[in-house]
LOZAKOL-363465 format. One record per residue: residue in three letters; x, y, z of N, C-alpha, C in turn. Coordinates in nm, 2 decimals. Example, Ala and Ser with C-alpha at 12.3 -4.5 7.8 and 13.67 -1.06 7.14 Angstrom:
BEGIN
ALA/1.32/-0.57/0.78/1.23/-0.45/0.78/1.32/-0.33/0.78
SER/1.28/-0.22/0.71/1.37/-0.11/0.71/1.29/0.00/0.79
This chain:
BEGIN
UNK/-0.80/0.32/3.14/-0.81/0.41/3.03/-0.68/0.47/3.00
UNK/-0.65/0.49/2.88/-0.52/0.55/2.84/-0.53/0.70/2.86
UNK/-0.42/0.76/2.90/-0.41/0.91/2.92/-0.44/0.97/2.78
UNK/-0.50/1.09/2.79/-0.54/1.16/2.67/-0.42/1.20/2.59
UNK/-0.42/1.17/2.46/-0.31/1.20/2.37/-0.20/1.10/2.36
UNK/-0.21/0.99/2.43/-0.10/0.89/2.43/-0.08/0.83/2.29
UNK/-0.19/0.79/2.23/-0.18/0.74/2.09/-0.14/0.84/1.99
UNK/-0.18/0.97/2.01/-0.14/1.08/1.92/0.01/1.10/1.94
UNK/0.06/1.09/2.06/0.20/1.11/2.08/0.28/1.00/2.01
UNK/0.23/0.88/2.00/0.31/0.77/1.94/0.25/0.73/1.80
UNK/0.18/0.82/1.74/0.12/0.79/1.61/0.22/0.75/1.50
UNK/0.34/0.81/1.50/0.44/0.77/1.40/0.49/0.63/1.43
UNK/0.50/0.59/1.55/0.55/0.46/1.59/0.44/0.35/1.55
UNK/0.31/0.39/1.58/0.20/0.30/1.54/0.20/0.28/1.39
UNK/0.22/0.39/1.32/0.21/0.38/1.17/0.33/0.30/1.12
UNK/0.45/0.31/1.18/0.56/0.23/1.14/0.54/0.08/1.16
UNK/0.48/0.05/1.28/0.45/-0.09/1.31/0.35/-0.14/1.21
UNK/0.25/-0.06/1.18/0.15/-0.11/1.08/0.21/-0.14/0.95
UNK/0.30/-0.05/0.90/0.36/-0.07/0.77/0.45/-0.19/0.77
UNK/0.52/-0.21/0.88/0.61/-0.33/0.90/0.53/-0.46/0.90
UNK/0.42/-0.45/0.97/0.33/-0.57/0.97/0.28/-0.60/0.83
UNK/0.24/-0.50/0.75/0.19/-0.52/0.62/0.30/-0.58/0.53
UNK/0.42/-0.53/0.54/0.53/-0.59/0.46/0.55/-0.73/0.50
UNK/0.55/-0.77/0.63/0.57/-0.91/0.67/0.46/-0.99/0.61
UNK/0.33/-0.94/0.62/0.22/-1.02/0.57/0.23/-1.04/0.42
UNK/0.27/-0.94/0.34/0.28/-0.96/0.20/0.40/-1.06/0.16
UNK/0.51/-1.04/0.23/0.62/-1.14/0.20/0.59/-1.28/0.24
UNK/0.53/-1.29/0.36/0.49/-1.43/0.41/0.39/-1.49/0.32
UNK/0.29/-1.41/0.28/0.19/-1.46/0.19/0.24/-1.50/0.05
UNK/0.33/-1.43/0.00/0.40/-1.46/-0.13/0.48/-1.59/-0.12
UNK/0.56/-1.60/-0.01/0.64/-1.72/0.00/0.55/-1.84/0.02
UNK/0.45/-1.83/0.10/0.36/-1.95/0.12/0.29/-1.98/0.00
UNK/0.25/-1.88/-0.08/0.18/-1.91/-0.21/0.28/-1.98/-0.31
UNK/0.40/-1.94/-0.31/0.50/-2.00/-0.39/0.53/-2.15/-0.35
UNK/0.54/-2.17/-0.22/0.56/-2.31/-0.17/0.44/-2.39/-0.20
UNK/0.32/-2.34/-0.18/0.20/-2.42/-0.21/0.19/-2.45/-0.35
UNK/0.22/-2.36/-0.44/0.20/-2.38/-0.59/0.31/-2.47/-0.64
UNK/0.43/-2.45/-0.60/0.54/-2.52/-0.66/0.60/-2.63/-0.58
UNK/0.55/-2.64/-0.45/0.60/-2.75/-0.36/0.74/-2.74/-0.32
UNK/0.80/-2.63/-0.33/0.94/-2.61/-0.30/0.96/-2.60/-0.15
UNK/1.03/-2.69/-0.08/1.04/-2.68/0.06/1.18/-2.63/0.10
UNK/1.26/-2.60/0.00/1.40/-2.54/0.02/1.40/-2.39/0.03
UNK/1.29/-2.33/-0.01/1.27/-2.18/-0.01/1.37/-2.12/-0.10
UNK/1.41/-2.19/-0.21/1.50/-2.13/-0.31/1.41/-2.06/-0.42
UNK/1.36/-1.94/-0.39/1.27/-1.87/-0.48/1.35/-1.81/-0.59
UNK/1.31/-1.83/-0.71/1.39/-1.77/-0.83/1.39/-1.62/-0.82
UNK/1.48/-1.56/-0.89/1.50/-1.41/-0.89/1.38/-1.34/-0.94
UNK/1.31/-1.39/-1.04/1.20/-1.32/-1.10/1.08/-1.32/-1.00
UNK/1.07/-1.42/-0.92/0.97/-1.42/-0.81/1.01/-1.33/-0.70
UNK/1.13/-1.32/-0.67/1.18/-1.23/-0.56/1.15/-1.08/-0.60
UNK/1.18/-1.05/-0.73/1.15/-0.92/-0.78/1.00/-0.89/-0.78
UNK/0.92/-0.99/-0.81/0.77/-0.97/-0.80/0.73/-0.95/-0.65
UNK/0.79/-1.02/-0.56/0.75/-0.99/-0.42/0.79/-0.85/-0.38
UNK/0.91/-0.81/-0.42/0.96/-0.68/-0.38/0.87/-0.57/-0.44
UNK/0.83/-0.59/-0.57/0.73/-0.50/-0.63/0.60/-0.50/-0.56
UNK/0.55/-0.62/-0.52/0.43/-0.62/-0.44/0.44/-0.55/-0.31
UNK/0.55/-0.56/-0.24/0.57/-0.49/-0.12/0.57/-0.34/-0.14
UNK/0.64/-0.29/-0.24/0.65/-0.15/-0.27/0.51/-0.09/-0.31
UNK/0.44/-0.17/-0.40/0.31/-0.12/-0.44/0.21/-0.12/-0.32
UNK/0.22/-0.22/-0.23/0.13/-0.22/-0.12/0.15/-0.10/-0.03
UNK/0.28/-0.07/0.00/0.31/0.05/0.08/0.26/0.18/0.01
UNK/0.29/0.19/-0.12/0.25/0.30/-0.20/0.10/0.32/-0.20
UNK/0.02/0.22/-0.24/-0.12/0.23/-0.25/-0.19/0.25/-0.11
UNK/-0.14/0.18/-0.01/-0.19/0.20/0.12/-0.17/0.34/0.17
UNK/-0.05/0.40/0.15/-0.02/0.53/0.19/-0.11/0.63/0.11
UNK/-0.11/0.61/-0.02/-0.19/0.70/-0.10/-0.34/0.71/-0.07
UNK/-0.39/0.59/-0.03/-0.54/0.58/0.00/-0.57/0.61/0.15
UNK/-0.47/0.64/0.23/-0.49/0.68/0.37/-0.51/0.57/0.46
UNK/-0.46/0.45/0.44/-0.48/0.34/0.53/-0.41/0.36/0.66
UNK/-0.29/0.43/0.66/-0.21/0.45/0.78/-0.25/0.58/0.86
UNK/-0.35/0.65/0.81/-0.40/0.76/0.89/-0.49/0.72/1.00
UNK/-0.52/0.81/1.09/-0.61/0.78/1.20/-0.75/0.74/1.15
UNK/-0.81/0.64/1.21/-0.94/0.59/1.17/-1.05/0.65/1.27
UNK/-1.01/0.73/1.36/-1.10/0.78/1.46/-1.22/0.85/1.40
UNK/-1.34/0.81/1.44/-1.46/0.88/1.39/-1.51/0.83/1.26
UNK/-1.44/0.73/1.20/-1.49/0.67/1.07/-1.56/0.55/1.10
UNK/-1.66/0.52/1.02/-1.74/0.40/1.04/-1.67/0.28/0.99
UNK/-1.71/0.16/1.04/-1.65/0.03/1.00/-1.66/0.01/0.85
UNK/-1.78/0.05/0.79/-1.80/0.04/0.65/-1.70/0.12/0.57
UNK/-1.68/0.24/0.61/-1.58/0.33/0.55/-1.44/0.27/0.55
UNK/-1.40/0.21/0.67/-1.27/0.15/0.68/-1.26/0.03/0.59
UNK/-1.37/-0.05/0.59/-1.36/-0.17/0.50/-1.35/-0.13/0.35
UNK/-1.43/-0.03/0.31/-1.42/0.02/0.18/-1.28/0.07/0.14
UNK/-1.22/0.14/0.23/-1.08/0.19/0.21/-0.98/0.08/0.19
UNK/-0.99/-0.02/0.28/-0.89/-0.13/0.28/-0.91/-0.21/0.15
UNK/-1.04/-0.24/0.12/-1.07/-0.32/0.00/-1.02/-0.25/-0.13
UNK/-1.04/-0.12/-0.13/-1.00/-0.04/-0.25/-0.84/-0.04/-0.26
UNK/-0.78/-0.03/-0.14/-0.63/-0.03/-0.14/-0.58/-0.17/-0.19
UNK/-0.64/-0.28/-0.15/-0.59/-0.41/-0.19/-0.62/-0.43/-0.34
UNK/-0.74/-0.39/-0.38/-0.78/-0.41/-0.52/-0.69/-0.33/-0.61
UNK/-0.65/-0.21/-0.57/-0.56/-0.12/-0.65/-0.43/-0.19/-0.66
UNK/-0.38/-0.24/-0.55/-0.25/-0.31/-0.55/-0.25/-0.43/-0.64
UNK/-0.35/-0.51/-0.63/-0.36/-0.64/-0.71/-0.38/-0.60/-0.86
UNK/-0.46/-0.51/-0.89/-0.49/-0.47/-1.03/-0.36/-0.42/-1.10
UNK/-0.28/-0.33/-1.03/-0.16/-0.28/-1.08/-0.06/-0.40/-1.10
UNK/-0.05/-0.49/-1.00/0.04/-0.60/-1.02/0.00/-0.69/-1.14
UNK/-0.13/-0.71/-1.16/-0.18/-0.79/-1.28/-0.14/-0.72/-1.41
UNK/-0.16/-0.59/-1.41/-0.12/-0.51/-1.53/0.03/-0.52/-1.56
UNK/0.11/-0.51/-1.46/0.25/-0.52/-1.47/0.29/-0.66/-1.52
UNK/0.23/-0.76/-1.46/0.26/-0.90/-1.50/0.22/-0.92/-1.64
UNK/0.11/-0.87/-1.68/0.07/-0.89/-1.82/0.16/-0.82/-1.92
UNK/0.20/-0.70/-1.89/0.29/-0.62/-1.98/0.43/-0.68/-1.98
UNK/0.47/-0.75/-1.88/0.61/-0.80/-1.88/0.62/-0.95/-1.90
UNK/0.50/-1.01/-1.94/0.50/-1.16/-1.96/0.57/-1.19/-2.09
UNK/0.65/-1.30/-2.08/0.70/-1.36/-2.20/0.63/-1.49/-2.23
UNK/0.61/-1.51/-2.36/0.53/-1.63/-2.40/0.63/-1.74/-2.43
UNK/0.59/-1.87/-2.41/0.68/-1.98/-2.44/0.74/-1.98/-2.58
UNK/0.65/-1.94/-2.68/0.70/-1.94/-2.82/0.76/-1.80/-2.86
UNK/0.77/-1.71/-2.77/0.83/-1.58/-2.80/0.72/-1.49/-2.84
UNK/0.76/-1.37/-2.89/0.66/-1.27/-2.93/0.64/-1.28/-3.08
UNK/0.52/-1.25/-3.12/0.48/-1.25/-3.26/0.47/-1.11/-3.31
UNK/0.54/-1.07/-3.41/0.53/-0.93/-3.46/0.47/-0.92/-3.59
UNK/0.39/-1.02/-3.63/0.32/-1.02/-3.76/0.22/-0.92/-3.77
UNK/0.15/-0.89/-3.66/0.04/-0.79/-3.66/0.09/-0.66/-3.62
UNK/0.01/-0.56/-3.65/0.05/-0.42/-3.62/0.04/-0.39/-3.47
UNK/-0.04/-0.48/-3.40/-0.06/-0.46/-3.26/0.05/-0.50/-3.17
UNK/0.14/-0.59/-3.23/0.26/-0.64/-3.16/0.22/-0.71/-3.03
UNK/0.12/-0.80/-3.04/0.07/-0.87/-2.92/0.16/-0.99/-2.89
UNK/0.17/-1.02/-2.76/0.26/-1.14/-2.73/0.18/-1.27/-2.76
UNK/0.19/-1.31/-2.89/0.13/-1.44/-2.93/0.22/-1.50/-3.03
UNK/0.20/-1.63/-3.05/0.28/-1.70/-3.15/0.19/-1.74/-3.27
UNK/0.23/-1.72/-3.39/0.16/-1.76/-3.50/0.25/-1.87/-3.58
UNK/0.19/-1.93/-3.67/0.26/-2.04/-3.75/0.37/-1.98/-3.83
UNK/0.35/-1.86/-3.89/0.46/-1.80/-3.97/0.58/-1.77/-3.89
UNK/0.56/-1.71/-3.77/0.68/-1.68/-3.68/0.74/-1.81/-3.62
UNK/0.66/-1.91/-3.60/0.71/-2.04/-3.55/0.80/-2.11/-3.65
UNK/0.76/-2.10/-3.78/0.84/-2.16/-3.88/0.97/-2.09/-3.90
UNK/0.96/-1.95/-3.89/1.08/-1.87/-3.90/1.18/-1.90/-3.79
UNK/1.13/-1.92/-3.67/1.21/-1.95/-3.55/1.25/-2.10/-3.55
UNK/1.19/-2.18/-3.63/1.22/-2.32/-3.63/1.16/-2.40/-3.51
UNK/1.05/-2.35/-3.46/0.98/-2.42/-3.35/0.83/-2.44/-3.39
UNK/0.76/-2.51/-3.31/0.62/-2.53/-3.34/0.54/-2.41/-3.28
UNK/0.43/-2.38/-3.35/0.35/-2.27/-3.30/0.27/-2.30/-3.17
UNK/0.25/-2.20/-3.09/0.18/-2.21/-2.97/0.05/-2.14/-2.99
UNK/-0.07/-2.20/-2.96/-0.19/-2.14/-2.98/-0.25/-2.09/-2.85
């Protein structure tokens, strides 16, 4: 049995180890997903993917800290813990999807024919740019 207060004494070290492990898992997962998707065995990941990985790491740390993932779980039920971790991951993924959507560039460029200024290509803009339209 551990002496009373041992984990409390090293709580900051345990929290730092947990955060470091989360960063390693996010980076490793992102690199493995990139290699699996694009088949690149040289690990030469483009800069835009590196920035996305960095953003994912920062958002993970921010969301997990904000939602109390790194606090003590003593006295909390497993269901409460699972809900907190699920909410933290969902928050991170939803924010990343929103950022990806807002910063996405389309192959045909952006179409400013409508008042909404949505990223889409229409025939009029394609003719003006001298390319074919993308539907």
